[in-house]
C-alpha positions as a printed Julia matrix, in Angstrom:
438×3 Matrix{Float64}:
  -0.38    0.05  -18.97
  -1.9     1.05  -15.64
  -5.59    1.85  -15.69
  -6.98    5.04  -14.16
 -10.76    5.07  -13.82
 -12.33    8.5   -13.44
 -15.71    8.13  -11.75
 -17.25   11.5   -12.48
 -19.82   13.45  -14.48
 -18.22   16.77  -13.5
 -16.74   18.36  -16.62
 -14.03   20.13  -14.6
 -12.77   16.82  -13.19
 -12.97   15.06  -16.57
 -11.24   17.95  -18.35
  -8.41   17.97  -15.78
  -7.77   14.24  -16.17
  -7.96   14.33  -20.0
  -5.53   17.24  -20.09
  -2.87   15.56  -17.92
  -3.09   11.85  -18.84
  -1.45   12.17  -22.29
   1.7    13.44  -20.56
   2.08   10.05  -18.84
   2.16    7.23  -21.38
   2.13    4.56  -18.67
  -1.5     5.34  -17.83
  -4.65    4.43  -19.72
  -7.8     6.35  -18.78
 -11.47    5.42  -18.65
 -14.4     7.71  -17.74
 -17.64    6.46  -16.17
 -20.18    7.85  -13.74
 -23.19    5.48  -13.62
 -22.93    3.48  -10.38
 -23.64   -0.08  -11.58
 -21.51    0.38  -14.68
 -18.66    1.6   -12.48
 -18.89   -1.42  -10.16
 -18.91   -3.84  -13.12
 -15.9    -2.1   -14.64
 -13.98   -2.21  -11.35
 -14.68   -5.92  -10.93
 -13.66   -6.95  -14.44
 -10.92   -4.47  -15.38
  -9.36   -4.06  -11.91
  -8.1    -0.48  -12.43
  -5.11    0.35  -10.28
  -6.22    3.94   -9.53
  -9.76    5.2    -9.08
 -10.69    8.89   -9.03
 -13.89    8.97   -7.0
 -15.71   12.27   -7.5
 -18.14   13.13   -4.71
 -19.2    16.26   -6.61
 -20.98   14.13   -9.25
 -24.67   14.33   -8.34
 -25.78   11.17  -10.14
 -23.01    8.9    -8.8
 -23.48    6.95   -5.58
 -19.91    7.17   -4.28
 -20.66    5.41   -1.0
 -22.07    2.36   -2.81
 -19.0     2.23   -5.05
 -16.66    2.57   -2.07
 -18.55   -0.21   -0.27
 -18.17   -2.49   -3.31
 -14.42   -1.86   -3.31
 -14.1    -2.44    0.43
 -16.17   -5.62    0.24
 -13.25   -7.35   -1.45
  -9.96   -5.4    -1.2
  -8.12   -8.57   -2.24
  -9.2    -7.74   -5.79
  -9.24   -3.98   -5.71
  -5.63   -3.03   -5.12
  -4.1     0.34   -5.99
  -5.79    3.33   -4.47
  -8.51    5.96   -4.59
  -8.13    9.7    -5.06
 -11.33   11.23   -3.66
 -12.6    14.61   -4.9
 -15.18   16.66   -2.97
 -16.81   20.09   -2.87
 -15.34   21.73    0.21
 -13.17   21.36    3.3
 -16.1    20.16    5.42
 -16.73   17.2     3.13
 -12.99   16.58    2.87
 -12.7    16.32    6.65
 -15.74   14.02    6.77
 -14.18   11.59    4.25
 -10.76   11.72    5.92
 -12.29   10.89    9.3
 -13.56    7.6     7.86
  -9.89    6.52    7.59
 -10.7     4.31    4.61
  -7.65    2.18    3.86
  -8.21    2.38    0.08
  -8.21    6.18   -0.12
  -4.76    7.61   -0.85
  -5.83   11.23   -0.5
  -8.88   13.5    -0.39
  -8.86   16.76   -2.35
 -11.31   19.59   -2.83
 -12.17   20.26   -6.47
  -9.8    23.24   -6.63
  -6.99   21.2    -5.03
  -7.55   18.39   -7.51
  -7.34   20.71  -10.51
  -4.16   22.27   -9.13
  -2.4    19.07   -8.01
  -3.54   16.21  -10.26
  -0.5    16.34  -12.54
   1.81   16.2    -9.53
  -0.11   13.24   -8.09
   0.27   11.37  -11.38
   4.01   12.0   -11.27
   4.27   10.79   -7.66
   2.16    7.72   -8.47
   4.26    6.78  -11.48
   7.57    7.44   -9.71
   6.54    5.23   -6.78
   4.55    2.58   -8.61
   6.41   -0.23   -6.84
   4.48    0.76   -3.7
   1.08    1.41   -5.27
   0.75   -1.23   -8.02
   1.82   -4.28   -6.04
  -1.31   -6.3    -5.34
  -2.59   -8.27   -8.36
   0.37  -10.58   -8.42
   2.05  -11.23   -5.1
   5.51  -11.74   -6.54
   8.22  -12.76   -4.08
   9.49   -9.62   -2.41
  13.15   -8.81   -2.03
  14.63   -9.79    1.36
  15.45   -6.13    1.89
  14.03   -2.96    0.37
  15.52    0.46    0.87
  15.39    3.92   -0.63
  14.51    7.53    0.05
  11.97   10.09   -1.12
  12.69   13.82   -1.04
   9.86   16.32   -1.33
   8.93   19.97   -0.77
   7.21   21.62    2.17
   3.74   20.53    1.14
   1.0    18.98    3.29
  -0.38   17.02    0.33
   3.0    15.36   -0.26
   3.25   14.44    3.42
  -0.16   12.78    3.45
   0.24   11.05    0.09
   3.7     9.59    0.73
   2.95    8.42    4.26
  -0.36    6.85    3.2
   0.96    4.77    0.31
   4.03    3.6     2.23
   1.91    2.4     5.15
  -0.61    0.84    2.74
   2.25   -0.96    1.0
   3.36   -2.57    4.25
  -0.2    -3.62    5.02
  -1.0    -4.91    1.53
   2.18   -6.96    1.48
   1.24   -8.51    4.84
   4.11   -6.97    6.77
   1.94   -5.16    9.33
  -1.53   -5.82   10.72
  -4.47   -3.44   10.96
  -3.56   -2.09   14.41
   0.05   -1.38   13.46
  -1.17    0.24   10.26
  -3.2     2.82   12.18
  -0.4     3.48   14.68
   2.28    3.85   12.02
   0.09    6.16    9.92
  -0.47    8.45   12.9
   3.2     8.45   13.91
   4.57    9.05   10.4
   2.1    11.89    9.81
   2.98   13.45   13.16
   6.75   13.4    12.63
   6.49   14.52    9.0
   4.32   17.45   10.1
   6.87   18.3    12.78
   9.63   18.27   10.16
   7.59   20.64    8.03
   6.24   23.02   10.66
   8.9    23.2    13.35
  11.93   22.04   11.33
  11.88   23.58    7.87
   9.44   26.45    8.48
  10.6    27.23   12.05
   7.07   27.72   13.37
   7.45   27.91   17.14
   5.1    26.34   19.66
   3.83   29.8    20.7
   3.35   30.96   17.1
   1.38   27.82   16.21
  -0.78   28.15   19.33
  -1.64   31.79   18.63
  -2.46   31.08   14.97
  -4.64   28.07   15.8
  -6.56   30.04   18.45
  -7.39   32.66   15.83
  -7.85   30.54   12.67
  -8.51   26.97   13.82
  -5.63   25.43   11.87
  -2.29   26.52   10.39
  -2.76   25.51    6.74
  -2.64   29.13    5.55
   0.35   29.89    7.77
   2.24   26.93    6.29
   1.41   28.07    2.76
   2.7    31.58    3.53
   5.89   30.44    5.24
   6.92   27.88    2.62
   6.99   30.58   -0.06
   9.38   32.81    1.88
  12.91   33.07    0.5
  14.47   31.63    3.66
  12.4    28.44    3.54
  11.35   27.84   -0.07
  14.27   25.56   -0.99
  14.2    23.42    2.14
  13.29   19.75    1.68
  12.08   16.78    3.7
  13.65   13.36    3.1
  11.79   10.19    4.03
  14.06    7.11    3.96
  12.92    3.53    4.41
  14.61    0.21    5.1
  12.31   -2.81    5.05
  13.44   -6.31    6.0
  11.52   -9.46    6.76
  11.41   -8.75   10.49
  11.45   -4.95   10.78
  10.53   -1.75    8.93
  12.51    1.41    9.62
  11.73    4.99    8.54
  13.95    8.06    8.92
  12.61   11.59    8.48
  15.16   14.37    7.95
  14.46   18.1     7.57
  16.73   21.04    6.68
  16.02   22.93    9.9
  18.23   23.64   12.9
  16.87   20.8    15.02
  15.46   21.01   18.55
  15.97   19.67   22.07
  14.14   16.39   21.61
  15.36   14.9    24.9
  12.85   16.7    27.09
  10.03   15.13   25.07
  11.36   11.68   24.2
  12.88   11.08   27.62
   9.72   12.18   29.4
  11.11   15.39   30.93
   8.28   17.5    29.54
   4.67   16.5    28.88
   2.06   18.44   26.96
  -1.2    19.11   28.8
  -4.3    17.24   27.66
  -6.22   20.46   26.94
  -3.5    22.03   24.77
  -4.19   22.57   21.06
  -1.09   20.67   19.96
   2.29   19.38   21.15
   1.28   15.88   22.23
   2.47   14.05   19.1
   5.83   12.77   20.32
   4.4    11.47   23.57
   1.5     9.76   21.77
   3.87    8.21   19.23
   6.01    6.69   22.01
   3.07    4.42   22.85
   2.52    3.39   19.23
   6.01    2.7    17.86
   8.53    0.2    19.28
  11.63    2.37   18.75
  12.0     6.12   18.23
  15.42    7.8    18.04
  16.75   11.25   17.09
  20.15   12.36   15.89
  22.04   14.72   18.21
  21.0    17.82   16.26
  17.33   16.92   16.39
  16.54   17.32   12.68
  16.27   13.59   12.01
  13.99   11.05   13.67
  14.04    7.29   13.06
  11.05    5.01   13.68
  11.32    1.22   13.82
   8.52   -1.33   14.01
   8.37   -5.12   14.11
   6.74   -6.74   11.1
   4.21   -9.51   11.42
   5.38  -12.79    9.9
   3.56  -15.12    7.51
   0.03  -13.78    8.02
  -2.37  -12.66    5.3
  -4.36   -9.45    5.87
  -6.77  -10.26    3.06
  -9.07  -13.22    2.57
 -11.03  -13.07   -0.7
 -14.65  -12.31    0.07
 -16.08  -15.33   -1.72
 -13.66  -17.69    0.06
 -14.57  -16.77    3.61
 -17.35  -19.37    3.78
 -15.07  -22.31    2.97
 -13.34  -24.61    5.43
 -10.18  -23.38    7.12
  -7.74  -26.25    7.67
  -5.03  -26.1    10.34
  -1.66  -27.86    9.98
   1.02  -28.34   12.6
   4.74  -28.15   11.98
   5.89  -30.79    9.43
   2.33  -31.91    8.65
   1.87  -32.98    5.02
  -0.52  -30.76    3.06
  -0.29  -32.91   -0.08
   2.1   -35.48   -1.55
   3.87  -35.61   -4.89
   1.91  -37.68   -7.48
  -1.15  -37.68   -5.22
  -4.34  -37.59   -7.27
  -6.04  -34.6    -5.65
  -6.77  -31.19   -7.1
  -8.19  -29.09   -4.26
  -7.02  -25.49   -4.25
  -5.66  -23.95   -1.05
  -5.62  -20.25   -0.21
  -2.78  -19.43    2.2
  -4.06  -17.68    5.33
  -0.93  -18.02    7.46
   2.31  -19.95    7.85
   5.13  -21.14    5.6
   5.11  -24.2     3.36
   8.14  -26.15    2.14
   7.85  -27.45   -1.44
   9.75  -30.67   -2.19
  10.25  -32.3    -5.57
  11.59  -35.75   -4.94
  13.64  -35.18   -1.81
  14.88  -31.77   -2.87
  13.57  -28.51   -1.4
  12.7   -26.31   -4.39
  10.85  -23.38   -2.8
   9.02  -22.04    0.24
   5.52  -20.6    -0.03
   4.07  -17.85    2.21
   0.83  -15.83    2.2
   2.37  -13.59   -0.47
   2.18  -16.53   -2.89
  -1.58  -16.72   -2.27
  -2.22  -20.3    -3.41
  -1.06  -23.88   -3.07
  -1.92  -26.45   -5.71
  -2.98  -24.27   -8.63
  -1.06  -26.41  -11.16
  -2.83  -29.69  -10.43
  -6.06  -27.73  -10.02
  -5.82  -26.16  -13.47
  -4.33  -29.16  -15.28
  -6.55  -31.73  -13.52
  -3.36  -33.67  -12.88
  -1.52  -35.27   -9.98
   0.34  -33.17   -7.45
   3.69  -32.03   -8.83
   5.33  -31.67   -5.41
   5.06  -32.57   -1.73
   4.08  -29.67    0.54
   5.05  -29.64    4.23
   3.76  -27.14    6.77
   6.38  -25.12    8.65
   5.12  -23.91   12.01
   1.44  -23.51   12.75
  -0.33  -23.01    9.43
  -3.83  -22.24    8.21
  -5.23  -22.79    4.72
  -8.65  -22.36    3.15
  -9.42  -25.54    1.23
 -11.63  -25.21   -1.84
 -12.66  -28.34   -3.76
 -12.31  -27.94   -7.51
 -15.99  -28.26   -8.32
 -16.9   -25.63   -5.73
 -14.23  -23.26   -6.98
 -15.53  -23.63  -10.54
 -19.04  -22.86   -9.29
 -17.66  -19.87   -7.41
 -16.08  -18.53  -10.61
 -19.29  -19.19  -12.5
 -21.14  -16.97  -10.0
 -18.26  -14.46   -9.73
 -16.51  -14.53  -13.13
 -14.3   -11.56  -12.26
 -12.41  -13.88   -9.9
 -11.5   -16.04  -12.88
 -10.2   -12.97  -14.7
  -8.13  -11.96  -11.7
  -6.58  -15.41  -11.33
  -5.87  -15.58  -15.07
  -4.05  -12.27  -14.89
  -2.11  -13.46  -11.85
  -0.95  -16.66  -13.57
  -0.18  -14.81  -16.81
   2.0   -12.35  -14.9
   3.85  -15.18  -13.17
   4.47  -16.81  -16.57
   5.7   -13.47  -17.93
   8.12  -13.06  -15.04
   9.4   -16.62  -15.4
   9.89  -16.12  -19.16
  11.81  -12.91  -18.46
  14.09  -14.69  -15.97
  14.68  -17.52  -18.45
  15.58  -15.01  -21.17
  18.07  -13.28  -18.86
  19.66  -16.63  -18.01
  19.99  -17.59  -21.7
  21.61  -14.22  -22.48
  23.98  -14.59  -19.55
  25.02  -18.09  -20.66
  25.5   -16.89  -24.24
  28.0   -14.29  -23.0
  29.92  -16.82  -20.94
  33.03  -18.46  -22.36
  32.59  -22.21  -22.1
  35.92  -24.06  -21.74
  36.64  -26.52  -24.53
  36.74  -30.2   -23.69
  40.16  -31.82  -24.05
């Protein structure tokens, strides 16, 4: 089961969570509010989702958030932040914290929590992916269709971008650029595509009200627009990530913006999104009608975005192409954390696998079993590893026992997956007709 930790002393928040959780059997809830107790729970239980309630007077949310950010390698999943009002919501959003999936006022949380649970469960492959860096499929594709809702736009775009970052496909700079571009084009699909809000109408409304949130809420309930949808499709390969956004509107003349024929003025309230996005994304293309835009970015290759906090003080070792990291039957048991590069694993003279930063470690078997190396490891390209002698790693776990728990869970999950694959193979062989020997 996936753990949801509610960090709150606010009865309205607690009541909302307790009311909705039983509807989703995949989630197991815990409720805490005392700051040190929360930090200890996060470190040892590693909950996938944290509800961080800024309305709780006796909870130091900033200290808790700092503890999570101090070692994001451990604290995967995401945070749903709850606050008093729109001013506080804007303040938290402006921090652009990479662990926060969305920020809601208390009233928004009460209204939307059930829907967020549904979205989280439906898309768990994107949110619950850190803990065990299982080998990812060479290609991943799919689509998400949702209503004309600003919360959906923010939530979906945030967890998709976070997924790419947490799986080491994009770096921090690309993460920011992609988040801005996706949000911009999704908002365009909502406002100008599905709800047909013109440039002049948006300008007039913003001059009077400051934003168009209320206008969007009014328009999306109208009979003409209420059934329109937005579809966000993705196609992720090793080298590129592609996103297509399609709305149910009539399209627009995108050429004058994308081809540079018309530029928005710097002092205008809006309308600069397409031009800004051109500088952030490698490829942007529209269909002829103008109701579908496709964004394509280059992925980074074989680089880790996360180095465990307690490992940053240890030696980083550099290997050149075809350098030997360790040899089969060698009597060493240092543990290596993979920072960058690819590593060919040979048993005898046979290539049995290739390790990347998504595999996290090299040498955990001989490390744990205090045995000789079970394979020869060769560097492929320019590679960097953090080398941790066994005695120092044991001392590190002694001082930070939650790391031992994390690694135990990681290895247990790998064993579970291997057992599952073995079971499938046995069942497949049992259903296969074996020819009789003559």
